[in-house]
PDB file of N, H, CA, C and O in Angstrom:
ATOM      1  N   MET A   1      -7.191  -5.672  -1.334  1.00  0.00           N
ATOM      2  CA  MET A   1      -5.983  -5.875  -1.493  1.00  0.00           C
ATOM      3  C   MET A   1      -6.877  -7.607  -2.183  1.00  0.00           C
ATOM      4  O   MET A   1      -6.103  -8.549  -2.011  1.00  0.00           O
ATOM      5  N   GLU A   2      -8.090  -8.005  -2.779  1.00  0.00           N
ATOM      6  H   GLU A   2      -8.719  -7.240  -2.918  1.00  0.00           H
ATOM      7  CA  GLU A   2      -8.541  -8.586  -2.811  1.00  0.00           C
ATOM      8  C   GLU A   2      -8.141  -9.208  -4.884  1.00  0.00           C
ATOM      9  O   GLU A   2      -7.869 -10.182  -5.586  1.00  0.00           O
ATOM     10  N   ASP A   3      -8.451  -7.463  -4.900  1.00  0.00           N
ATOM     11  H   ASP A   3      -8.672  -6.672  -4.330  1.00  0.00           H
ATOM     12  CA  ASP A   3      -8.684  -7.397  -6.356  1.00  0.00           C
ATOM     13  C   ASP A   3      -7.438  -7.069  -6.963  1.00  0.00           C
ATOM     14  O   ASP A   3      -7.660  -6.725  -8.123  1.00  0.00           O
ATOM     15  N   ARG A   4      -6.530  -7.036  -6.757  1.00  0.00           N
ATOM     16  H   ARG A   4      -6.350  -7.315  -5.814  1.00  0.00           H
ATOM     17  CA  ARG A   4      -5.273  -7.223  -6.936  1.00  0.00           C
ATOM     18  C   ARG A   4      -4.938  -5.806  -7.338  1.00  0.00           C
ATOM     19  O   ARG A   4      -3.864  -5.640  -7.917  1.00  0.00           O
ATOM     20  N   THR A   5      -5.520  -5.024  -7.165  1.00  0.00           N
ATOM     21  H   THR A   5      -6.392  -5.159  -6.694  1.00  0.00           H
ATOM     22  CA  THR A   5      -5.018  -3.380  -7.535  1.00  0.00           C
ATOM     23  C   THR A   5      -4.456  -2.199  -6.109  1.00  0.00           C
ATOM     24  O   THR A   5      -4.844  -2.110  -4.944  1.00  0.00           O
ATOM     25  N   SER A   6      -3.747  -1.689  -6.635  1.00  0.00           N
ATOM     26  H   SER A   6      -3.431  -1.761  -7.581  1.00  0.00           H
ATOM     27  CA  SER A   6      -3.930  -0.482  -5.520  1.00  0.00           C
ATOM     28  C   SER A   6      -4.353   0.766  -5.248  1.00  0.00           C
ATOM     29  O   SER A   6      -4.074   1.674  -6.031  1.00  0.00           O
ATOM     30  N   SER A   7      -4.981   0.966  -4.268  1.00  0.00           N
ATOM     31  H   SER A   7      -5.207   0.228  -3.632  1.00  0.00           H
ATOM     32  CA  SER A   7      -5.943   1.920  -3.645  1.00  0.00           C
ATOM     33  C   SER A   7      -5.418   2.960  -3.006  1.00  0.00           C
ATOM     34  O   SER A   7      -4.313   2.764  -2.501  1.00  0.00           O
ATOM     35  N   LEU A   8      -5.999   4.232  -2.859  1.00  0.00           N
ATOM     36  H   LEU A   8      -6.897   4.391  -3.269  1.00  0.00           H
ATOM     37  CA  LEU A   8      -5.542   5.559  -2.681  1.00  0.00           C
ATOM     38  C   LEU A   8      -6.877   5.969  -1.657  1.00  0.00           C
ATOM     39  O   LEU A   8      -8.044   5.951  -2.048  1.00  0.00           O
ATOM     40  N   VAL A   9      -6.508   6.283  -0.473  1.00  0.00           N
ATOM     41  H   VAL A   9      -5.560   6.297  -0.155  1.00  0.00           H
ATOM     42  CA  VAL A   9      -7.646   6.692   0.254  1.00  0.00           C
ATOM     43  C   VAL A   9      -7.228   7.581   1.228  1.00  0.00           C
ATOM     44  O   VAL A   9      -6.171   7.480   1.850  1.00  0.00           O
ATOM     45  N   ASN A  10      -8.205   8.606   1.384  1.00  0.00           N
ATOM     46  H   ASN A  10      -9.063   8.688   0.878  1.00  0.00           H
ATOM     47  CA  ASN A  10      -8.013  10.031   1.422  1.00  0.00           C
ATOM     48  C   ASN A  10      -9.375  10.240   2.440  1.00  0.00           C
ATOM     49  O   ASN A  10     -10.506  10.459   2.006  1.00  0.00           O
ATOM     50  N   GLN A  11      -8.984  10.115   4.018  1.00  0.00           N
ATOM     51  H   GLN A  11      -8.065   9.937   4.370  1.00  0.00           H
ATOM     52  CA  GLN A  11     -10.108  10.247   5.185  1.00  0.00           C
ATOM     53  C   GLN A  11      -9.760  10.145   6.464  1.00  0.00           C
ATOM     54  O   GLN A  11      -8.588   9.822   6.651  1.00  0.00           O
ATOM     55  N   GLN A  12     -10.274  10.283   7.188  1.00  0.00           N
ATOM     56  H   GLN A  12     -11.227  10.545   7.036  1.00  0.00           H
ATOM     57  CA  GLN A  12      -9.761  10.114   8.654  1.00  0.00           C
ATOM     58  C   GLN A  12      -9.813   8.425   8.974  1.00  0.00           C
ATOM     59  O   GLN A  12     -10.904   7.859   9.041  1.00  0.00           O
ATOM     60  N   THR A  13      -9.265   8.108   9.054  1.00  0.00           N
ATOM     61  H   THR A  13      -8.378   8.567   9.000  1.00  0.00           H
ATOM     62  CA  THR A  13      -9.533   6.706   9.594  1.00  0.00           C
ATOM     63  C   THR A  13      -8.277   5.689  10.817  1.00  0.00           C
ATOM     64  O   THR A  13      -7.215   6.152  11.232  1.00  0.00           O
ATOM     65  N   ASN A  14      -8.672   4.689  11.052  1.00  0.00           N
ATOM     66  H   ASN A  14      -9.535   4.313  10.715  1.00  0.00           H
ATOM     67  CA  ASN A  14      -8.029   3.983  12.431  1.00  0.00           C
ATOM     68  C   ASN A  14      -7.137   2.776  10.959  1.00  0.00           C
ATOM     69  O   ASN A  14      -7.759   2.139  10.109  1.00  0.00           O
ATOM     70  N   ILE A  15      -5.492   2.831  11.138  1.00  0.00           N
ATOM     71  H   ILE A  15      -4.986   3.349  11.828  1.00  0.00           H
ATOM     72  CA  ILE A  15      -5.298   1.425   9.811  1.00  0.00           C
ATOM     73  C   ILE A  15      -4.522   0.441  11.361  1.00  0.00           C
ATOM     74  O   ILE A  15      -3.848   0.775  12.335  1.00  0.00           O
ATOM     75  N   SER A  16      -4.864  -0.325  11.055  1.00  0.00           N
ATOM     76  H   SER A  16      -5.412  -0.596  10.264  1.00  0.00           H
ATOM     77  CA  SER A  16      -3.828  -2.031  12.009  1.00  0.00           C
ATOM     78  C   SER A  16      -2.817  -2.251  10.533  1.00  0.00           C
ATOM     79  O   SER A  16      -2.929  -3.056   9.609  1.00  0.00           O
ATOM     80  N   LEU A  17      -1.829  -1.169  10.790  1.00  0.00           N
ATOM     81  H   LEU A  17      -1.739  -0.514  11.540  1.00  0.00           H
ATOM     82  CA  LEU A  17      -0.579  -1.972  10.034  1.00  0.00           C
ATOM     83  C   LEU A  17       0.183  -3.748  10.630  1.00  0.00           C
ATOM     84  O   LEU A  17       0.749  -4.728  10.143  1.00  0.00           O
ATOM     85  N   VAL A  18      -0.198  -3.346  11.670  1.00  0.00           N
ATOM     86  H   VAL A  18      -0.657  -2.551  12.065  1.00  0.00           H
ATOM     87  CA  VAL A  18       0.154  -4.767  13.001  1.00  0.00           C
ATOM     88  C   VAL A  18      -1.004  -5.551  13.696  1.00  0.00           C
ATOM     89  O   VAL A  18      -1.353  -5.137  14.802  1.00  0.00           O
ATOM     90  N   GLU A  19      -1.453  -6.325  13.320  1.00  0.00           N
ATOM     91  H   GLU A  19      -1.170  -6.661  12.422  1.00  0.00           H
ATOM     92  CA  GLU A  19      -2.708  -6.743  14.361  1.00  0.00           C
ATOM     93  C   GLU A  19      -2.159  -6.572  15.947  1.00  0.00           C
ATOM     94  O   GLU A  19      -1.112  -6.740  16.572  1.00  0.00           O
ATOM     95  N   GLY A  20      -3.736  -6.067  16.224  1.00  0.00           N
ATOM     96  H   GLY A  20      -4.586  -5.931  15.716  1.00  0.00           H
ATOM     97  CA  GLY A  20      -3.866  -5.846  17.596  1.00  0.00           C
ATOM     98  C   GLY A  20      -3.587  -3.949  17.801  1.00  0.00           C
ATOM     99  O   GLY A  20      -4.299  -3.114  18.359  1.00  0.00           O
ATOM    100  N   ASN A  21      -2.718  -3.853  17.334  1.00  0.00           N
ATOM    101  H   ASN A  21      -2.139  -4.531  16.881  1.00  0.00           H
ATOM    102  CA  ASN A  21      -1.866  -2.151  16.608  1.00  0.00           C
ATOM    103  C   ASN A  21      -2.729  -0.730  15.875  1.00  0.00           C
ATOM    104  O   ASN A  21      -2.325  -0.098  14.899  1.00  0.00           O
ATOM    105  N   GLU A  22      -3.939  -0.477  16.616  1.00  0.00           N
ATOM    106  H   GLU A  22      -4.268  -0.990  17.409  1.00  0.00           H
ATOM    107  CA  GLU A  22      -4.198   0.620  15.691  1.00  0.00           C
ATOM    108  C   GLU A  22      -3.211   1.811  14.838  1.00  0.00           C
ATOM    109  O   GLU A  22      -1.996   1.838  15.031  1.00  0.00           O
ATOM    110  N   GLU A  23      -3.740   2.562  14.097  1.00  0.00           N
ATOM    111  H   GLU A  23      -4.728   2.540  13.940  1.00  0.00           H
ATOM    112  CA  GLU A  23      -3.164   3.604  13.996  1.00  0.00           C
ATOM    113  C   GLU A  23      -3.725   4.796  13.797  1.00  0.00           C
ATOM    114  O   GLU A  23      -4.039   4.341  12.697  1.00  0.00           O
ATOM    115  N   PRO A  24      -4.284   6.194  13.781  1.00  0.00           N
ATOM    116  CA  PRO A  24      -4.732   7.446  13.284  1.00  0.00           C
ATOM    117  C   PRO A  24      -4.230   7.601  11.829  1.00  0.00           C
ATOM    118  O   PRO A  24      -3.260   8.291  11.517  1.00  0.00           O
ATOM    119  N   ALA A  25      -4.653   7.205  11.355  1.00  0.00           N
ATOM    120  H   ALA A  25      -5.441   6.644  11.609  1.00  0.00           H
ATOM    121  CA  ALA A  25      -4.084   7.892   9.659  1.00  0.00           C
ATOM    122  C   ALA A  25      -5.194   9.117   8.828  1.00  0.00           C
ATOM    123  O   ALA A  25      -6.389   8.823   8.803  1.00  0.00           O
ATOM    124  N   SER A  26      -4.777  10.363   8.220  1.00  0.00           N
ATOM    125  H   SER A  26      -3.806  10.602   8.240  1.00  0.00           H
ATOM    126  CA  SER A  26      -5.418  11.131   7.161  1.00  0.00           C
ATOM    127  C   SER A  26      -5.609  10.173   6.267  1.00  0.00           C
ATOM    128  O   SER A  26      -6.720   9.648   6.337  1.00  0.00           O
ATOM    129  N   ALA A  27      -4.755   9.695   5.290  1.00  0.00           N
ATOM    130  H   ALA A  27      -3.853  10.122   5.233  1.00  0.00           H
ATOM    131  CA  ALA A  27      -4.855   9.242   4.233  1.00  0.00           C
ATOM    132  C   ALA A  27      -3.653   8.074   3.874  1.00  0.00           C
ATOM    133  O   ALA A  27      -2.554   8.258   4.397  1.00  0.00           O
ATOM    134  N   TYR A  28      -3.816   7.014   3.093  1.00  0.00           N
ATOM    135  H   TYR A  28      -4.709   6.865   2.668  1.00  0.00           H
ATOM    136  CA  TYR A  28      -2.870   6.210   2.681  1.00  0.00           C
ATOM    137  C   TYR A  28      -3.367   5.676   1.210  1.00  0.00           C
ATOM    138  O   TYR A  28      -4.218   6.143   0.453  1.00  0.00           O
ATOM    139  N   THR A  29      -2.330   4.264   1.058  1.00  0.00           N
ATOM    140  H   THR A  29      -1.639   3.885   1.673  1.00  0.00           H
ATOM    141  CA  THR A  29      -2.169   4.226  -0.229  1.00  0.00           C
ATOM    142  C   THR A  29      -1.224   2.983  -0.191  1.00  0.00           C
ATOM    143  O   THR A  29      -0.111   2.880   0.325  1.00  0.00           O
ATOM    144  N   ILE A  30      -2.143   1.846  -1.041  1.00  0.00           N
ATOM    145  H   ILE A  30      -3.047   1.929  -1.461  1.00  0.00           H
ATOM    146  CA  ILE A  30      -0.968   1.183  -0.543  1.00  0.00           C
ATOM    147  C   ILE A  30      -0.823   0.312  -1.996  1.00  0.00           C
ATOM    148  O   ILE A  30      -1.006   1.013  -2.991  1.00  0.00           O
ATOM    149  N   GLY A  31      -0.600  -0.738  -2.187  1.00  0.00           N
ATOM    150  H   GLY A  31      -0.451  -1.308  -1.379  1.00  0.00           H
ATOM    151  CA  GLY A  31      -0.168  -1.296  -3.454  1.00  0.00           C
ATOM    152  C   GLY A  31       0.717  -2.832  -3.050  1.00  0.00           C
ATOM    153  O   GLY A  31       1.748  -2.946  -2.387  1.00  0.00           O
ATOM    154  N   PRO A  32      -0.417  -4.300  -3.962  1.00  0.00           N
ATOM    155  CA  PRO A  32      -0.069  -5.503  -3.409  1.00  0.00           C
ATOM    156  C   PRO A  32       1.280  -5.882  -4.399  1.00  0.00           C
ATOM    157  O   PRO A  32       1.262  -5.792  -5.627  1.00  0.00           O
ATOM    158  N   ILE A  33       2.064  -6.180  -3.851  1.00  0.00           N
ATOM    159  H   ILE A  33       2.079  -6.253  -2.854  1.00  0.00           H
ATOM    160  CA  ILE A  33       3.212  -6.978  -4.399  1.00  0.00           C
ATOM    161  C   ILE A  33       2.142  -8.013  -4.850  1.00  0.00           C
ATOM    162  O   ILE A  33       1.026  -8.337  -4.443  1.00  0.00           O
ATOM    163  N   ILE A  34       3.244  -8.525  -6.213  1.00  0.00           N
ATOM    164  H   ILE A  34       4.150  -8.263  -6.544  1.00  0.00           H
ATOM    165  CA  ILE A  34       2.057 -10.052  -6.989  1.00  0.00           C
ATOM    166  C   ILE A  34       3.166 -10.623  -8.140  1.00  0.00           C
ATOM    167  O   ILE A  34       3.182 -10.238  -9.309  1.00  0.00           O
ATOM    168  N   ALA A  35       4.461 -12.032  -7.317  1.00  0.00           N
ATOM    169  H   ALA A  35       4.448 -12.345  -6.368  1.00  0.00           H
ATOM    170  CA  ALA A  35       5.012 -12.541  -8.213  1.00  0.00           C
ATOM    171  C   ALA A  35       4.273 -13.787  -8.088  1.00  0.00           C
ATOM    172  O   ALA A  35       3.638 -14.290  -7.161  1.00  0.00           O
ATOM    173  N   ASN A  36       4.623 -14.269  -9.699  1.00  0.00           N
ATOM    174  H   ASN A  36       5.139 -13.861 -10.452  1.00  0.00           H
ATOM    175  CA  ASN A  36       4.106 -15.694 -10.241  1.00  0.00           C
ATOM    176  C   ASN A  36       2.737 -15.516  -9.703  1.00  0.00           C
ATOM    177  O   ASN A  36       2.385 -16.353  -8.872  1.00  0.00           O
ATOM    178  N   GLY A  37       1.460 -14.092 -10.186  1.00  0.00           N
ATOM    179  H   GLY A  37       1.746 -13.411 -10.861  1.00  0.00           H
ATOM    180  CA  GLY A  37       0.478 -14.604 -10.381  1.00  0.00           C
ATOM    181  C   GLY A  37      -0.398 -14.807  -8.670  1.00  0.00           C
ATOM    182  O   GLY A  37      -1.626 -14.743  -8.709  1.00  0.00           O
ATOM    183  N   ASP A  38       0.458 -15.101  -6.897  1.00  0.00           N
ATOM    184  H   ASP A  38       1.456 -15.153  -6.866  1.00  0.00           H
ATOM    185  CA  ASP A  38       0.475 -14.645  -5.948  1.00  0.00           C
ATOM    186  C   ASP A  38       0.700 -12.878  -5.664  1.00  0.00           C
ATOM    187  O   ASP A  38       1.302 -11.926  -6.161  1.00  0.00           O
ATOM    188  N   PRO A  39      -0.337 -13.233  -4.378  1.00  0.00           N
ATOM    189  CA  PRO A  39       0.316 -11.734  -3.197  1.00  0.00           C
ATOM    190  C   PRO A  39       1.547 -12.331  -2.759  1.00  0.00           C
ATOM    191  O   PRO A  39       1.686 -13.554  -2.750  1.00  0.00           O
ATOM    192  N   ILE A  40       2.650 -11.356  -2.313  1.00  0.00           N
ATOM    193  H   ILE A  40       2.537 -10.363  -2.320  1.00  0.00           H
ATOM    194  CA  ILE A  40       2.946 -11.779  -1.372  1.00  0.00           C
ATOM    195  C   ILE A  40       3.062 -10.818  -0.524  1.00  0.00           C
ATOM    196  O   ILE A  40       3.677 -11.201   0.472  1.00  0.00           O
ATOM    197  N   GLY A  41       2.674  -9.500  -0.464  1.00  0.00           N
ATOM    198  H   GLY A  41       2.174  -9.189  -1.273  1.00  0.00           H
ATOM    199  CA  GLY A  41       3.067  -8.323   0.544  1.00  0.00           C
ATOM    200  C   GLY A  41       2.229  -7.403   0.113  1.00  0.00           C
ATOM    201  O   GLY A  41       1.217  -7.629  -0.550  1.00  0.00           O
ATOM    202  N   ALA A  42       2.674  -6.202   0.524  1.00  0.00           N
ATOM    203  H   ALA A  42       3.496  -6.018   1.063  1.00  0.00           H
ATOM    204  CA  ALA A  42       2.483  -4.965   0.209  1.00  0.00           C
ATOM    205  C   ALA A  42       3.032  -4.023   0.335  1.00  0.00           C
ATOM    206  O   ALA A  42       3.213  -3.685   1.504  1.00  0.00           O
ATOM    207  N   VAL A  43       3.481  -3.276  -0.562  1.00  0.00           N
ATOM    208  H   VAL A  43       3.334  -3.551  -1.512  1.00  0.00           H
ATOM    209  CA  VAL A  43       3.633  -2.016  -0.085  1.00  0.00           C
ATOM    210  C   VAL A  43       3.115  -0.510   0.917  1.00  0.00           C
ATOM    211  O   VAL A  43       3.026   0.214  -0.074  1.00  0.00           O
ATOM    212  N   ILE A  44       2.875   0.084   1.650  1.00  0.00           N
ATOM    213  H   ILE A  44       2.947  -0.504   2.456  1.00  0.00           H
ATOM    214  CA  ILE A  44       2.343   0.513   2.046  1.00  0.00           C
ATOM    215  C   ILE A  44       2.342   2.665   2.218  1.00  0.00           C
ATOM    216  O   ILE A  44       2.765   3.206   3.240  1.00  0.00           O
ATOM    217  N   ILE A  45       1.959   3.226   1.380  1.00  0.00           N
ATOM    218  H   ILE A  45       1.615   2.787   0.550  1.00  0.00           H
ATOM    219  CA  ILE A  45       2.689   4.943   2.943  1.00  0.00           C
ATOM    220  C   ILE A  45       1.401   5.444   2.978  1.00  0.00           C
ATOM    221  O   ILE A  45       0.534   5.663   2.132  1.00  0.00           O
ATOM    222  N   PHE A  46       1.512   5.581   4.292  1.00  0.00           N
ATOM    223  H   PHE A  46       2.216   5.403   4.979  1.00  0.00           H
ATOM    224  CA  PHE A  46       0.559   6.526   5.071  1.00  0.00           C
ATOM    225  C   PHE A  46       0.855   7.758   5.783  1.00  0.00           C
ATOM    226  O   PHE A  46       2.063   7.972   5.881  1.00  0.00           O
ATOM    227  N   SER A  47      -0.236   9.003   6.535  1.00  0.00           N
ATOM    228  H   SER A  47      -1.217   8.829   6.456  1.00  0.00           H
ATOM    229  CA  SER A  47      -0.014   9.444   6.109  1.00  0.00           C
ATOM    230  C   SER A  47      -1.139  10.325   7.322  1.00  0.00           C
ATOM    231  O   SER A  47      -2.323  10.589   7.115  1.00  0.00           O
ATOM    232  N   LYS A  48      -0.264  10.679   8.699  1.00  0.00           N
ATOM    233  H   LYS A  48       0.698  10.465   8.868  1.00  0.00           H
ATOM    234  CA  LYS A  48      -1.340  10.894  10.016  1.00  0.00           C
ATOM    235  C   LYS A  48      -2.044  11.908  10.215  1.00  0.00           C
ATOM    236  O   LYS A  48      -2.964  12.172  10.989  1.00  0.00           O
ATOM    237  N   GLU A  49      -1.061  12.894   8.777  1.00  0.00           N
ATOM    238  H   GLU A  49      -0.314  12.680   8.149  1.00  0.00           H
ATOM    239  CA  GLU A  49      -1.706  14.706   8.940  1.00  0.00           C
ATOM    240  C   GLU A  49      -0.912  15.005   7.083  1.00  0.00           C
ATOM    241  O   GLU A  49       0.214  14.958   6.588  1.00  0.00           O
ATOM    242  N   GLY A  50      -2.798  15.408   6.450  1.00  0.00           N
ATOM    243  H   GLY A  50      -3.713  15.446   6.852  1.00  0.00           H
ATOM    244  CA  GLY A  50      -2.716  15.788   5.391  1.00  0.00           C
ATOM    245  C   GLY A  50      -3.218  14.912   4.751  1.00  0.00           C
ATOM    246  O   GLY A  50      -4.072  14.245   5.336  1.00  0.00           O
ATOM    247  N   SER A  51      -2.861  14.540   3.181  1.00  0.00           N
ATOM    248  H   SER A  51      -2.167  15.081   2.706  1.00  0.00           H
ATOM    249  CA  SER A  51      -3.213  13.892   2.002  1.00  0.00           C
ATOM    250  C   SER A  51      -2.714  13.471   1.151  1.00  0.00           C
ATOM    251  O   SER A  51      -2.276  14.413   0.490  1.00  0.00           O
ATOM    252  N   LEU A  52      -2.390  12.195   0.529  1.00  0.00           N
ATOM    253  H   LEU A  52      -2.746  11.431   1.066  1.00  0.00           H
ATOM    254  CA  LEU A  52      -1.752  12.165  -0.221  1.00  0.00           C
ATOM    255  C   LEU A  52      -2.352  12.040  -1.783  1.00  0.00           C
ATOM    256  O   LEU A  52      -3.530  12.198  -2.103  1.00  0.00           O
ATOM    257  N   GLY A  53      -1.069  11.670  -2.798  1.00  0.00           N
ATOM    258  H   GLY A  53      -0.112  11.542  -2.538  1.00  0.00           H
ATOM    259  CA  GLY A  53      -2.206  12.321  -3.991  1.00  0.00           C
ATOM    260  C   GLY A  53      -1.314  11.101  -5.399  1.00  0.00           C
ATOM    261  O   GLY A  53      -0.506  10.213  -5.126  1.00  0.00           O
ATOM    262  N   ASP A  54      -1.721  11.404  -6.557  1.00  0.00           N
ATOM    263  H   ASP A  54      -2.378  12.125  -6.779  1.00  0.00           H
ATOM    264  CA  ASP A  54      -1.033  10.161  -6.999  1.00  0.00           C
ATOM    265  C   ASP A  54       0.584  10.112  -7.505  1.00  0.00           C
ATOM    266  O   ASP A  54       1.103   9.489  -8.431  1.00  0.00           O
ATOM    267  N   VAL A  55       1.144  11.017  -6.519  1.00  0.00           N
ATOM    268  H   VAL A  55       0.723  11.523  -5.766  1.00  0.00           H
ATOM    269  CA  VAL A  55       2.503  10.821  -7.001  1.00  0.00           C
ATOM    270  C   VAL A  55       2.784   9.445  -6.002  1.00  0.00           C
ATOM    271  O   VAL A  55       3.181   8.434  -6.582  1.00  0.00           O
ATOM    272  N   GLU A  56       2.603   9.392  -4.629  1.00  0.00           N
ATOM    273  H   GLU A  56       2.281  10.213  -4.158  1.00  0.00           H
ATOM    274  CA  GLU A  56       2.574   8.772  -3.272  1.00  0.00           C
ATOM    275  C   GLU A  56       2.132   7.487  -4.313  1.00  0.00           C
ATOM    276  O   GLU A  56       2.945   6.671  -4.750  1.00  0.00           O
ATOM    277  N   GLN A  57       0.390   7.484  -4.673  1.00  0.00           N
ATOM    278  H   GLN A  57      -0.270   8.146  -4.318  1.00  0.00           H
ATOM    279  CA  GLN A  57       0.263   5.880  -5.211  1.00  0.00           C
ATOM    280  C   GLN A  57       0.849   5.931  -6.127  1.00  0.00           C
ATOM    281  O   GLN A  57      -0.062   5.263  -6.617  1.00  0.00           O
ATOM    282  N   LYS A  58       1.820   6.126  -7.287  1.00  0.00           N
ATOM    283  H   LYS A  58       2.560   6.668  -6.889  1.00  0.00           H
ATOM    284  CA  LYS A  58       2.510   5.612  -8.310  1.00  0.00           C
ATOM    285  C   LYS A  58       3.525   5.190  -7.571  1.00  0.00           C
ATOM    286  O   LYS A  58       3.921   4.077  -7.918  1.00  0.00           O
ATOM    287  N   ALA A  59       4.396   5.920  -6.202  1.00  0.00           N
ATOM    288  H   ALA A  59       4.073   6.824  -5.920  1.00  0.00           H
ATOM    289  CA  ALA A  59       5.263   5.167  -5.746  1.00  0.00           C
ATOM    290  C   ALA A  59       4.945   3.669  -4.915  1.00  0.00           C
ATOM    291  O   ALA A  59       5.274   2.487  -4.820  1.00  0.00           O
ATOM    292  N   VAL A  60       4.207   4.535  -4.506  1.00  0.00           N
ATOM    293  H   VAL A  60       3.940   5.495  -4.583  1.00  0.00           H
ATOM    294  CA  VAL A  60       3.748   2.453  -4.214  1.00  0.00           C
ATOM    295  C   VAL A  60       3.297   1.962  -5.629  1.00  0.00           C
ATOM    296  O   VAL A  60       3.524   0.808  -5.267  1.00  0.00           O
ATOM    297  N   GLU A  61       3.037   1.865  -6.402  1.00  0.00           N
ATOM    298  H   GLU A  61       2.853   2.803  -6.696  1.00  0.00           H
ATOM    299  CA  GLU A  61       2.658   1.035  -7.549  1.00  0.00           C
ATOM    300  C   GLU A  61       4.266   0.670  -7.959  1.00  0.00           C
ATOM    301  O   GLU A  61       4.454  -0.519  -8.215  1.00  0.00           O
ATOM    302  N   THR A  62       5.847   1.875  -8.076  1.00  0.00           N
ATOM    303  H   THR A  62       5.695   2.841  -7.868  1.00  0.00           H
ATOM    304  CA  THR A  62       6.985   1.173  -8.527  1.00  0.00           C
ATOM    305  C   THR A  62       7.541   1.095  -8.521  1.00  0.00           C
ATOM    306  O   THR A  62       8.435   1.107  -9.366  1.00  0.00           O
ATOM    307  N   ALA A  63       7.387   0.748  -6.201  1.00  0.00           N
ATOM    308  H   ALA A  63       6.660   0.738  -5.514  1.00  0.00           H
ATOM    309  CA  ALA A  63       7.868  -0.271  -5.496  1.00  0.00           C
ATOM    310  C   ALA A  63       7.325  -1.468  -5.872  1.00  0.00           C
ATOM    311  O   ALA A  63       7.952  -2.347  -6.464  1.00  0.00           O
ATOM    312  N   ALA A  64       5.800  -1.547  -5.437  1.00  0.00           N
ATOM    313  H   ALA A  64       5.291  -0.833  -4.956  1.00  0.00           H
ATOM    314  CA  ALA A  64       5.412  -2.839  -5.423  1.00  0.00           C
ATOM    315  C   ALA A  64       6.229  -3.649  -6.829  1.00  0.00           C
ATOM    316  O   ALA A  64       6.859  -4.705  -6.771  1.00  0.00           O
ATOM    317  N   GLY A  65       5.997  -2.826  -8.007  1.00  0.00           N
ATOM    318  H   GLY A  65       5.485  -1.968  -8.054  1.00  0.00           H
ATOM    319  CA  GLY A  65       6.501  -3.914  -9.065  1.00  0.00           C
ATOM    320  C   GLY A  65       7.647  -4.022  -9.078  1.00  0.00           C
ATOM    321  O   GLY A  65       7.999  -4.422 -10.187  1.00  0.00           O
ATOM    322  N   PHE A  66       8.840  -3.808  -8.109  1.00  0.00           N
ATOM    323  H   PHE A  66       8.554  -3.482  -7.208  1.00  0.00           H
ATOM    324  CA  PHE A  66      10.121  -3.962  -8.967  1.00  0.00           C
ATOM    325  C   PHE A  66      10.492  -4.879  -7.468  1.00  0.00           C
ATOM    326  O   PHE A  66      11.495  -5.592  -7.450  1.00  0.00           O
ATOM    327  N   LEU A  67       9.454  -4.760  -6.076  1.00  0.00           N
ATOM    328  H   LEU A  67       8.639  -4.181  -6.090  1.00  0.00           H
ATOM    329  CA  LEU A  67      10.074  -6.631  -5.117  1.00  0.00           C
ATOM    330  C   LEU A  67       9.219  -7.412  -6.187  1.00  0.00           C
ATOM    331  O   LEU A  67       9.573  -8.591  -6.185  1.00  0.00           O
ATOM    332  N   ALA A  68       8.029  -7.123  -7.273  1.00  0.00           N
ATOM    333  H   ALA A  68       7.740  -6.165  -7.275  1.00  0.00           H
ATOM    334  CA  ALA A  68       7.932  -8.663  -6.915  1.00  0.00           C
ATOM    335  C   ALA A  68       8.278  -8.778  -8.452  1.00  0.00           C
ATOM    336  O   ALA A  68       7.557  -9.493  -9.148  1.00  0.00           O
ATOM    337  N   ARG A  69       9.706  -7.881  -9.204  1.00  0.00           N
ATOM    338  H   ARG A  69      10.291  -7.300  -8.639  1.00  0.00           H
ATOM    339  CA  ARG A  69      10.240  -8.722  -9.932  1.00  0.00           C
ATOM    340  C   ARG A  69      11.670  -9.394  -9.550  1.00  0.00           C
ATOM    341  O   ARG A  69      12.331 -10.236 -10.157  1.00  0.00           O
ATOM    342  N   GLN A  70      11.991  -8.476  -7.891  1.00  0.00           N
ATOM    343  H   GLN A  70      11.454  -7.792  -7.398  1.00  0.00           H
ATOM    344  CA  GLN A  70      12.843  -9.032  -7.714  1.00  0.00           C
ATOM    345  C   GLN A  70      12.801 -11.014  -6.643  1.00  0.00           C
ATOM    346  O   GLN A  70      13.463 -11.977  -6.257  1.00  0.00           O
ATOM    347  N   MET A  71      11.463 -10.378  -6.718  1.00  0.00           N
ATOM    348  H   MET A  71      10.925  -9.596  -7.032  1.00  0.00           H
ATOM    349  CA  MET A  71      11.272 -12.180  -6.304  1.00  0.00           C
ATOM    350  C   MET A  71      11.167 -13.256  -6.833  1.00  0.00           C
ATOM    351  O   MET A  71      11.357 -14.392  -6.400  1.00  0.00           O
ATOM    352  N   GLU A  72      10.781 -12.797  -8.025  1.00  0.00           N
ATOM    353  H   GLU A  72      10.626 -11.874  -8.377  1.00  0.00           H
ATOM    354  CA  GLU A  72      10.425 -13.669  -9.235  1.00  0.00           C
ATOM    355  C   GLU A  72      11.721 -14.000 -10.004  1.00  0.00           C
ATOM    356  O   GLU A  72      11.804 -14.467 -11.140  1.00  0.00           O
ATOM    357  N   GLN A  73      12.775 -13.643  -9.107  1.00  0.00           N
ATOM    358  H   GLN A  73      12.708 -13.264  -8.184  1.00  0.00           H
ATOM    359  CA  GLN A  73      14.102 -14.030 -10.287  1.00  0.00           C
ATOM    360  C   GLN A  73      15.486 -14.932  -9.351  1.00  0.00           C
ATOM    361  O   GLN A  73      16.498 -15.297  -9.948  1.00  0.00           O
TER     362      GLN A  73
END
């Protein structure tokens, strides 16, 4: 997230969506919400079984872009 780009990971791992609570995930995609040049949050899709692809990554990018535009108004 430091480089402010979306990412797609397809490997079994544990992710911490809430501090102190790890969840097993086989894949996830994350996209930063950037408003006025500052990262203010993220949109995440994760799967406990199976993999994610370009469609899910594009959905995350679209949602993050929409939320960023709404926050700038």
